[in-house]
Each structure stands twice: as structure tokens, then as C-alpha cells.
N, C-alpha and C positions, 0 to 999 in steps of 0.2 A: 092537350093531353087527351088521348083516346080512353074511353072508359068501358067497363063491362067485359074485360078480358079475363079477369080473375075475381074471385069473391066467394063468400061462404056458400052461396047457392048456385054458382056458375062452374068455375074450374078452380080446384084447390091444388096449387103446386106443392111438390114435395122435394126434399133434397135428392140430388142425383150425383153423377160423377162431376167432381169439381166444385160442388156446392155442399153446404152443410148447415148446421143450426145457425151459425152467424149470418149467413146470407138469407135464411128464412126469416130471421128476426129483422133484418134490414127491409125485406119486402113487406113484412107485417107493419112495421113502423111507417113506411111510406104509404101503404094502403090506408092506415088509420088517419094519416094527415089529410088525405083526399076524401075520406069517408068518415069523418068524425061523428056523424049522427048515427052511424050503423052500430047497433048494440052488439052485433055478432062479428065485429071486425076482426077479432082475434082468430076467428076460424077461417081467415082468408088463405092461410098456408098451414101446412103440417110440418112437423120436424123442428119446431122452434125449441130453444133452450127452456128449461123449467122457469127461469126468472122472467121470461118473455111470454109466458102463458102456455108453454109446452107441458107435456106430461112425463112423469118418471117412467122409465122402462122403454122409451121409444126406440133407443138404439139397439136394445136386445130383442125387440119384438119380432123382427123378421127371422132371426136365428132360432128363437124359441118356437115360432110357428112351424119352421122346418122340422125341428126336433119332434114336436107333437104329431105332425103329419106322418113322419117316418115311423114313429112309435105305433101309431094307430094302424098304419099300413101293414106293419109286421105282426099284427094280431090275427091276420088271416092265415090259416094253415096252408092254403093253396100257394101262398107266396113262398113259404118255406120249401114246399115240394118243388116248385119251379126253379128255385135257386139251389136246390140240393142241400139244404141246411136242415138241422134238427133243432128242436126247441130245448 
């Protein structure tokens, strides 16, 4: 088994197309089996379900970030001018 491809201080995989919280939990469990002395082993992946050490709000975080980014962007009057909009 090759080591040091993923880990809390190396590379932290996240869910992508075709993977989700379930797969991240599998990876975390496997990592913990091989690195049982690592006290930060739960941080080896992100996107885990809450019951496996994940955080609440993870699925909504990206969309919420986009919302806040657009909201702040629209606070600039020059944006409204360029788009031909009025406040």
C-alpha cells in the first residue's frame, strides 16, 4: 500500500461528480484504519456526513457563497450602470 497521497496536511479530497458524502465516509474510514495513531485523521477528507465527522451546512455552503458574492458585487453602483439597471 502506498502512503502519503492524502491526509490532513497533504491533500484533502472532496466530493465531485459521481461521489458524495457516502464515498467520503468510506475514504475516511479506510484512512483511519491505516493511520489509527493520527489524531487528525477525520480531516483527511471533506464532505463527510455529519454522523461521520462532517459539518452541518456543507451541501448548502457553495450556493450560499455564490449568493453572498453576487449580493456584494451588486453593491457597486458601477455594476448597475454597466448593466443598464437601476437600484
